[in-house]
PLY file of the C-alpha trace (Angstrom):
ply
format ascii 1.0
element vertex 455
property float x
property float y
property float z
element edge 454
property int vertex1
property int vertex2
end_header
-217.56 -119.37 -60.89
-218.46 -123.00 -61.51
-217.13 -125.75 -59.29
-214.80 -127.17 -61.95
-213.11 -123.85 -62.62
-212.87 -123.20 -58.89
-211.13 -126.53 -58.36
-208.72 -125.95 -61.26
-207.82 -122.47 -60.10
-207.22 -123.69 -56.56
-204.62 -126.15 -57.90
-202.99 -123.48 -60.07
-202.87 -120.93 -57.26
-201.31 -123.47 -54.89
-198.70 -124.25 -57.54
-197.87 -120.55 -57.91
-197.61 -120.14 -54.14
-195.05 -122.94 -54.09
-193.11 -121.56 -57.07
-192.40 -118.06 -55.74
-191.57 -116.49 -52.42
-194.52 -115.65 -50.19
-194.28 -111.80 -50.43
-194.07 -112.03 -54.23
-197.13 -114.29 -54.35
-199.10 -112.07 -51.99
-198.38 -108.83 -53.85
-198.51 -109.92 -57.50
-200.21 -113.30 -57.91
-202.78 -113.58 -55.14
-204.98 -110.82 -56.68
-205.36 -112.86 -59.89
-208.66 -114.59 -60.53
-209.91 -117.03 -63.19
-212.38 -115.77 -65.78
-213.05 -118.55 -68.25
-211.78 -121.91 -69.46
-212.41 -122.57 -73.15
-210.94 -125.88 -74.22
-207.31 -125.69 -73.13
-207.16 -121.88 -72.87
-207.52 -120.35 -69.43
-208.25 -116.63 -69.13
-207.11 -114.93 -65.94
-207.96 -111.42 -64.74
-205.35 -109.17 -63.12
-205.69 -105.65 -61.68
-205.23 -103.25 -64.60
-202.32 -101.46 -62.96
-200.31 -104.71 -62.66
-201.47 -106.75 -65.68
-198.54 -105.87 -67.95
-196.00 -106.56 -65.21
-197.63 -109.88 -64.29
-197.61 -111.03 -67.93
-193.98 -110.02 -68.42
-192.51 -111.08 -65.10
-194.62 -114.14 -64.24
-195.72 -115.37 -67.66
-193.54 -118.47 -67.51
-194.57 -119.31 -63.95
-198.24 -118.95 -64.89
-197.80 -121.11 -67.98
-196.01 -123.80 -65.96
-198.69 -123.83 -63.25
-201.51 -123.98 -65.82
-199.75 -126.74 -67.76
-199.29 -128.73 -64.56
-203.01 -128.50 -63.85
-204.45 -128.83 -67.38
-201.77 -130.55 -69.42
-198.81 -129.45 -71.58
-201.02 -128.17 -74.39
-202.79 -125.65 -72.11
-202.32 -121.91 -72.61
-203.02 -118.90 -70.43
-204.07 -115.34 -71.18
-203.96 -112.49 -68.67
-206.51 -109.71 -69.14
-207.28 -106.56 -67.19
-209.99 -106.92 -64.57
-212.32 -104.56 -66.45
-212.07 -106.78 -69.53
-213.80 -109.62 -67.71
-217.17 -108.40 -68.94
-216.13 -109.36 -72.46
-215.62 -113.05 -71.68
-217.27 -115.85 -69.78
-220.44 -115.51 -67.83
-219.84 -111.81 -67.18
-220.86 -111.14 -70.77
-224.36 -112.36 -70.06
-224.93 -110.80 -66.67
-227.78 -108.40 -66.24
-227.13 -104.80 -65.12
-228.42 -105.74 -61.68
-225.94 -108.62 -61.46
-223.11 -106.41 -62.69
-223.65 -103.99 -59.84
-223.54 -106.75 -57.27
-220.25 -107.29 -55.48
-218.71 -110.72 -55.74
-219.35 -112.30 -52.37
-216.25 -113.43 -50.48
-217.60 -116.98 -50.50
-217.49 -116.92 -54.32
-213.77 -116.20 -54.39
-211.14 -118.88 -54.58
-208.67 -118.59 -51.74
-205.29 -120.17 -52.39
-204.00 -121.51 -49.10
-200.23 -121.64 -48.96
-199.33 -124.82 -47.05
-196.26 -123.05 -45.67
-198.44 -120.43 -43.97
-200.47 -122.48 -41.50
-200.36 -122.79 -37.72
-198.65 -126.16 -38.07
-195.77 -124.53 -39.93
-195.40 -121.59 -37.55
-192.42 -121.90 -35.19
-193.19 -120.56 -31.72
-190.53 -118.70 -29.74
-190.28 -116.10 -27.01
-190.61 -113.27 -29.55
-193.94 -114.42 -31.00
-195.62 -116.58 -28.35
-198.37 -114.08 -27.45
-199.16 -113.25 -31.08
-199.38 -116.94 -32.00
-201.64 -117.79 -29.05
-203.93 -114.86 -29.82
-204.11 -115.71 -33.53
-204.92 -119.35 -32.82
-207.65 -118.33 -30.38
-209.16 -116.01 -32.99
-209.07 -118.80 -35.56
-210.84 -121.16 -33.18
-213.40 -118.64 -31.89
-213.78 -115.70 -34.31
-215.17 -112.52 -32.71
-215.52 -114.17 -29.30
-212.25 -113.12 -27.68
-209.83 -110.60 -29.14
-211.57 -108.19 -31.46
-209.86 -106.48 -33.09
-206.58 -108.37 -32.98
-203.68 -106.11 -33.98
-200.39 -107.90 -34.73
-197.36 -105.64 -35.11
-193.65 -106.06 -35.68
-190.86 -105.32 -38.17
-190.96 -106.80 -41.67
-190.41 -110.51 -42.10
-191.07 -111.77 -38.56
-194.27 -113.71 -39.24
-197.19 -111.28 -39.24
-198.44 -112.33 -42.66
-197.92 -115.98 -41.71
-200.28 -115.61 -38.75
-202.95 -113.80 -40.78
-202.88 -116.46 -43.46
-202.89 -119.17 -40.78
-206.05 -117.67 -39.28
-207.62 -117.62 -42.74
-206.68 -121.26 -43.41
-207.94 -122.39 -40.00
-211.30 -120.63 -40.30
-211.87 -121.94 -43.83
-211.01 -125.48 -42.72
-212.94 -125.57 -39.44
-215.75 -123.04 -40.00
-216.60 -123.35 -43.70
-219.87 -121.51 -43.20
-218.07 -118.28 -42.35
-217.17 -115.78 -45.04
-213.51 -114.67 -44.89
-211.98 -111.67 -46.65
-208.18 -111.38 -46.68
-206.36 -108.44 -48.26
-203.66 -105.83 -47.67
-203.79 -102.14 -46.86
-202.45 -101.38 -50.33
-205.02 -103.59 -52.06
-207.86 -102.08 -49.99
-206.71 -98.62 -51.07
-206.45 -99.59 -54.74
-209.83 -101.33 -54.71
-211.43 -98.29 -53.10
-209.94 -95.91 -55.66
-211.13 -98.13 -58.49
-214.61 -98.25 -56.98
-214.72 -94.45 -56.84
-213.63 -93.98 -60.44
-215.96 -96.68 -61.77
-219.01 -95.64 -59.69
-219.09 -99.04 -57.95
-218.76 -97.83 -54.38
-221.87 -99.72 -53.22
-220.41 -102.95 -54.56
-217.12 -102.20 -52.83
-218.85 -101.63 -49.50
-220.79 -104.86 -49.81
-217.60 -106.69 -50.70
-215.85 -105.69 -47.48
-218.70 -105.29 -45.01
-220.68 -108.48 -45.59
-218.07 -110.84 -44.17
-217.57 -112.72 -40.91
-213.80 -112.37 -40.74
-211.76 -109.52 -42.24
-207.96 -109.75 -42.29
-205.95 -106.69 -43.38
-202.17 -107.02 -43.72
-199.87 -103.95 -43.67
-202.58 -101.61 -42.46
-199.97 -98.84 -42.10
-200.42 -98.32 -45.85
-203.62 -96.42 -45.06
-201.65 -93.55 -43.51
-202.03 -90.14 -45.19
-204.87 -91.36 -47.42
-207.79 -89.37 -46.04
-210.61 -90.76 -48.19
-209.44 -94.33 -47.76
-209.10 -93.87 -44.00
-212.64 -92.51 -43.89
-213.98 -95.53 -45.78
-212.01 -97.99 -43.65
-213.27 -96.29 -40.48
-216.87 -96.92 -41.53
-216.02 -100.46 -42.69
-214.42 -101.19 -39.32
-217.43 -99.86 -37.44
-219.90 -101.79 -39.60
-218.06 -105.07 -39.09
-217.52 -104.54 -35.38
-221.16 -103.71 -34.75
-222.21 -106.76 -36.78
-220.08 -109.00 -34.57
-217.50 -109.81 -37.25
-213.87 -110.59 -36.42
-211.23 -108.05 -37.49
-207.52 -108.88 -37.63
-204.94 -106.28 -38.62
-201.17 -106.25 -38.99
-198.68 -103.42 -39.16
-194.96 -102.79 -38.97
-195.62 -100.52 -35.98
-197.96 -100.53 -32.98
-201.06 -98.31 -33.26
-199.55 -95.57 -31.08
-196.74 -95.10 -33.63
-199.05 -94.71 -36.62
-198.99 -90.98 -36.12
-200.14 -90.15 -39.65
-203.33 -92.16 -39.11
-206.50 -90.51 -37.84
-206.88 -90.60 -34.05
-210.24 -92.35 -34.22
-208.74 -95.21 -36.22
-205.77 -95.56 -33.86
-208.17 -95.68 -30.93
-210.13 -98.52 -32.52
-206.98 -100.44 -33.36
-205.94 -100.25 -29.71
-209.37 -101.25 -28.40
-208.67 -104.97 -28.75
-205.46 -106.93 -28.20
-202.19 -105.55 -29.55
-199.70 -108.42 -29.93
-196.11 -107.57 -30.76
-193.69 -109.84 -32.65
-189.96 -109.27 -32.36
-186.97 -110.63 -34.24
-186.52 -114.35 -33.52
-183.73 -115.52 -31.23
-181.10 -118.03 -32.32
-182.96 -121.12 -31.10
-186.13 -119.99 -32.86
-184.23 -119.22 -36.07
-182.66 -122.67 -36.01
-186.07 -124.29 -35.43
-187.49 -122.31 -38.36
-184.73 -123.52 -40.66
-185.20 -127.13 -39.55
-188.93 -126.95 -40.19
-188.45 -125.31 -43.58
-185.85 -127.92 -44.57
-188.20 -130.70 -43.48
-191.16 -129.17 -45.31
-189.15 -128.78 -48.54
-187.59 -132.24 -48.29
-184.03 -130.92 -48.01
-182.50 -134.07 -46.59
-178.95 -133.08 -47.54
-178.79 -130.07 -45.19
-176.96 -130.97 -42.01
-177.32 -129.36 -38.59
-174.04 -127.43 -38.75
-175.04 -125.76 -42.01
-178.37 -124.70 -40.52
-176.60 -123.39 -37.43
-174.26 -121.35 -39.63
-177.19 -119.73 -41.42
-179.10 -119.16 -38.16
-176.12 -117.39 -36.59
-175.44 -115.23 -39.61
-178.99 -114.15 -40.48
-180.72 -112.55 -37.53
-182.82 -109.84 -39.19
-186.07 -111.67 -39.89
-187.65 -114.95 -40.94
-187.94 -113.95 -44.59
-184.22 -113.29 -44.91
-183.51 -116.49 -42.99
-185.54 -118.71 -45.33
-184.19 -116.86 -48.35
-180.63 -117.57 -47.21
-181.38 -121.27 -46.89
-182.90 -121.42 -50.38
-179.90 -119.65 -51.92
-177.33 -121.83 -50.17
-179.12 -125.00 -51.31
-179.49 -123.64 -54.86
-175.81 -122.72 -55.04
-174.82 -126.22 -53.97
-177.15 -127.77 -56.54
-175.97 -125.56 -59.41
-172.24 -125.90 -58.72
-172.17 -129.49 -57.48
-170.26 -128.45 -54.37
-170.91 -130.17 -51.03
-173.66 -128.57 -48.97
-171.83 -127.72 -45.77
-171.11 -124.89 -43.34
-168.13 -123.63 -45.38
-170.27 -123.26 -48.48
-173.00 -121.51 -46.45
-170.46 -119.03 -45.12
-169.12 -118.33 -48.62
-172.57 -117.81 -50.12
-173.75 -115.58 -47.28
-170.60 -113.47 -47.47
-171.35 -112.65 -51.09
-175.15 -112.38 -50.94
-175.72 -110.32 -47.82
-173.28 -107.42 -47.61
-173.86 -105.64 -44.33
-171.69 -102.71 -43.43
-170.51 -102.32 -39.85
-168.91 -98.94 -40.56
-171.10 -96.06 -39.50
-170.62 -92.34 -39.56
-171.38 -91.61 -43.21
-173.88 -88.87 -43.88
-176.84 -89.14 -46.21
-175.50 -86.19 -48.22
-172.24 -88.11 -48.82
-174.19 -91.15 -49.92
-176.38 -89.12 -52.28
-173.32 -87.45 -53.81
-171.51 -90.74 -54.47
-174.59 -92.52 -55.86
-175.51 -89.57 -58.09
-172.02 -89.39 -59.54
-171.77 -93.14 -60.17
-175.18 -93.34 -61.88
-174.75 -90.14 -63.88
-177.68 -88.23 -62.41
-177.95 -85.08 -60.33
-178.62 -84.97 -56.61
-181.86 -83.11 -57.36
-183.03 -85.93 -59.64
-182.24 -88.45 -56.91
-184.76 -86.85 -54.54
-187.28 -85.81 -57.19
-190.71 -87.43 -57.75
-189.41 -88.96 -61.02
-190.23 -92.68 -61.27
-188.25 -93.67 -64.35
-185.92 -96.66 -63.94
-182.95 -94.37 -64.63
-183.66 -92.56 -61.34
-185.65 -95.11 -59.33
-182.91 -97.76 -59.18
-180.17 -95.45 -57.85
-182.66 -93.84 -55.46
-183.58 -97.21 -53.95
-179.92 -98.14 -53.65
-179.10 -94.80 -52.02
-181.87 -95.36 -49.46
-180.50 -98.83 -48.79
-176.99 -97.44 -48.23
-178.39 -94.71 -45.99
-180.04 -97.38 -43.85
-176.83 -99.47 -43.75
-174.28 -96.71 -43.20
-176.12 -94.24 -40.96
-178.13 -94.40 -37.79
-181.03 -92.48 -39.32
-184.55 -93.86 -38.90
-186.74 -94.75 -41.87
-188.83 -91.56 -41.55
-185.62 -89.49 -41.40
-184.29 -91.16 -44.53
-187.59 -90.51 -46.26
-187.41 -86.82 -45.44
-183.90 -86.65 -46.94
-185.17 -88.19 -50.18
-187.85 -85.71 -51.14
-190.17 -86.07 -48.16
-191.08 -89.69 -48.82
-192.91 -91.60 -46.10
-191.80 -94.56 -44.01
-193.63 -97.09 -46.20
-191.93 -95.87 -49.38
-188.48 -96.16 -47.80
-189.31 -99.66 -46.55
-190.37 -100.66 -50.06
-187.11 -99.27 -51.48
-185.06 -101.27 -48.95
-186.86 -104.49 -49.83
-186.36 -103.95 -53.56
-182.67 -103.15 -53.12
-182.09 -106.16 -50.87
-183.85 -108.42 -53.37
-181.75 -107.13 -56.27
-178.53 -107.51 -54.27
-179.42 -111.15 -53.64
-180.67 -111.96 -57.16
-178.63 -109.78 -59.54
-174.81 -110.26 -59.58
-174.26 -107.03 -61.54
-176.33 -105.02 -59.08
-174.51 -106.67 -56.17
-171.13 -105.79 -57.71
-172.22 -102.19 -58.13
-173.38 -102.06 -54.52
-170.03 -103.37 -53.33
-168.25 -100.76 -55.45
-170.30 -97.98 -53.87
-169.56 -99.36 -50.40
-165.86 -99.32 -51.26
-166.09 -95.70 -52.42
-167.78 -94.85 -49.13
-164.94 -96.46 -47.19
-166.39 -99.92 -46.49
-164.01 -102.64 -47.57
-165.62 -105.99 -48.39
-164.01 -107.70 -45.41
-165.79 -105.26 -43.10
-169.17 -106.68 -43.98
-171.18 -109.60 -42.71
-174.78 -110.68 -42.93
0 1
1 2
2 3
3 4
4 5
5 6
6 7
7 8
8 9
9 10
10 11
11 12
12 13
13 14
14 15
15 16
16 17
17 18
18 19
19 20
20 21
21 22
22 23
23 24
24 25
25 26
26 27
27 28
28 29
29 30
30 31
31 32
32 33
33 34
34 35
35 36
36 37
37 38
38 39
39 40
40 41
41 42
42 43
43 44
44 45
45 46
46 47
47 48
48 49
49 50
50 51
51 52
52 53
53 54
54 55
55 56
56 57
57 58
58 59
59 60
60 61
61 62
62 63
63 64
64 65
65 66
66 67
67 68
68 69
69 70
70 71
71 72
72 73
73 74
74 75
75 76
76 77
77 78
78 79
79 80
80 81
81 82
82 83
83 84
84 85
85 86
86 87
87 88
88 89
89 90
90 91
91 92
92 93
93 94
94 95
95 96
96 97
97 98
98 99
99 100
100 101
101 102
102 103
103 104
104 105
105 106
106 107
107 108
108 109
109 110
110 111
111 112
112 113
113 114
114 115
115 116
116 117
117 118
118 119
119 120
120 121
121 122
122 123
123 124
124 125
125 126
126 127
127 128
128 129
129 130
130 131
131 132
132 133
133 134
134 135
135 136
136 137
137 138
138 139
139 140
140 141
141 142
142 143
143 144
144 145
145 146
146 147
147 148
148 149
149 150
150 151
151 152
152 153
153 154
154 155
155 156
156 157
157 158
158 159
159 160
160 161
161 162
162 163
163 164
164 165
165 166
166 167
167 168
168 169
169 170
170 171
171 172
172 173
173 174
174 175
175 176
176 177
177 178
178 179
179 180
180 181
181 182
182 183
183 184
184 185
185 186
186 187
187 188
188 189
189 190
190 191
191 192
192 193
193 194
194 195
195 196
196 197
197 198
198 199
199 200
200 201
201 202
202 203
203 204
204 205
205 206
206 207
207 208
208 209
209 210
210 211
211 212
212 213
213 214
214 215
215 216
216 217
217 218
218 219
219 220
220 221
221 222
222 223
223 224
224 225
225 226
226 227
227 228
228 229
229 230
230 231
231 232
232 233
233 234
234 235
235 236
236 237
237 238
238 239
239 240
240 241
241 242
242 243
243 244
244 245
245 246
246 247
247 248
248 249
249 250
250 251
251 252
252 253
253 254
254 255
255 256
256 257
257 258
258 259
259 260
260 261
261 262
262 263
263 264
264 265
265 266
266 267
267 268
268 269
269 270
270 271
271 272
272 273
273 274
274 275
275 276
276 277
277 278
278 279
279 280
280 281
281 282
282 283
283 284
284 285
285 286
286 287
287 288
288 289
289 290
290 291
291 292
292 293
293 294
294 295
295 296
296 297
297 298
298 299
299 300
300 301
301 302
302 303
303 304
304 305
305 306
306 307
307 308
308 309
309 310
310 311
311 312
312 313
313 314
314 315
315 316
316 317
317 318
318 319
319 320
320 321
321 322
322 323
323 324
324 325
325 326
326 327
327 328
328 329
329 330
330 331
331 332
332 333
333 334
334 335
335 336
336 337
337 338
338 339
339 340
340 341
341 342
342 343
343 344
344 345
345 346
346 347
347 348
348 349
349 350
350 351
351 352
352 353
353 354
354 355
355 356
356 357
357 358
358 359
359 360
360 361
361 362
362 363
363 364
364 365
365 366
366 367
367 368
368 369
369 370
370 371
371 372
372 373
373 374
374 375
375 376
376 377
377 378
378 379
379 380
380 381
381 382
382 383
383 384
384 385
385 386
386 387
387 388
388 389
389 390
390 391
391 392
392 393
393 394
394 395
395 396
396 397
397 398
398 399
399 400
400 401
401 402
402 403
403 404
404 405
405 406
406 407
407 408
408 409
409 410
410 411
411 412
412 413
413 414
414 415
415 416
416 417
417 418
418 419
419 420
420 421
421 422
422 423
423 424
424 425
425 426
426 427
427 428
428 429
429 430
430 431
431 432
432 433
433 434
434 435
435 436
436 437
437 438
438 439
439 440
440 441
441 442
442 443
443 444
444 445
445 446
446 447
447 448
448 449
449 450
450 451
451 452
452 453
453 454
């Protein structure tokens, strides 16, 4: 990639990171890479399994970011990663060059300014993890190696990994950094196997100075991927490279992972992050409001949000964004009363317990016009997937069952699948009024009146 294209893509990627929420950027947009700029047309490569979705869902955001960087007449085309050989310099590469992995230093890393150490709010629940991450950023491979950061979703694990990445790139530019997720590592490995590019894959991950893997629990129950990651881990460790991992559980609870991997994960420092306390939540909101230039948000409004949203940082920041957006769209004063009203409607949380998963499955199946067997089947059509995700969400809200238990009740699905379903359902409840109304109707059928719910 030439320097000009690298600079342009860096600006575009930063614009995309600002335009969407961090998890959305990390999952869908971060894997994109520039291929070629011909005149005012920019060609971007996406993983083949997500290209269609990226073009459909993020086409406007991509066009806006490209136009901001190149001018209003600029256009963008998204192609599958394999199609890269048909355009740009890949078309002229020799067979030897085609087999070579793209070195991490040749990639463009989009640093999200919200995910740096300066923007991380320190509290009692994350003090150890922050201190360890900062030390690793300052002295890679000299102190805690590996560093394993664990905690429930949305408490700042990804923030710390990206902060380490940003710090190393800024202060140790000679080091090669590779940042990815457990899911992306798995997908890349599978692609390498099917395309006979396993040597290139190994070089891509093993010839780095710092490797950061987010959501490493995704490797569970994937024997071949675990085997490859085991050898990657050993190669990096023996070469003196820094390894940083994150997971929603500590290594000892990754029971579906091979023992030898769990042992290596526990060999360094395991730093746990818990849900933030009220003072930390309030500090997070203040910093986010300051960063986004939200001068109209007063302290009482922030306190209202901080008291109501205690689950995680992601939900906390999402609540702030939605309250501010509602005020802007309706012209109503941005105050604590408005925050309470918005949160009451956006975050239905049932206090009533005692419902069984079988009751929930029966009600959801009837309301969506499918059978209970379809609800727990492997079918992935939207007709079945949407009610299944909602049923899992209701099972989490209305029962005391753990995520693995819920997964077993829905066709033997694993913990990660249930967690994904919960996130999708929560996002739809917040973003889609029709879906939210349907959720409230199901809660009513299950005996949860709307005034029994709070965030």
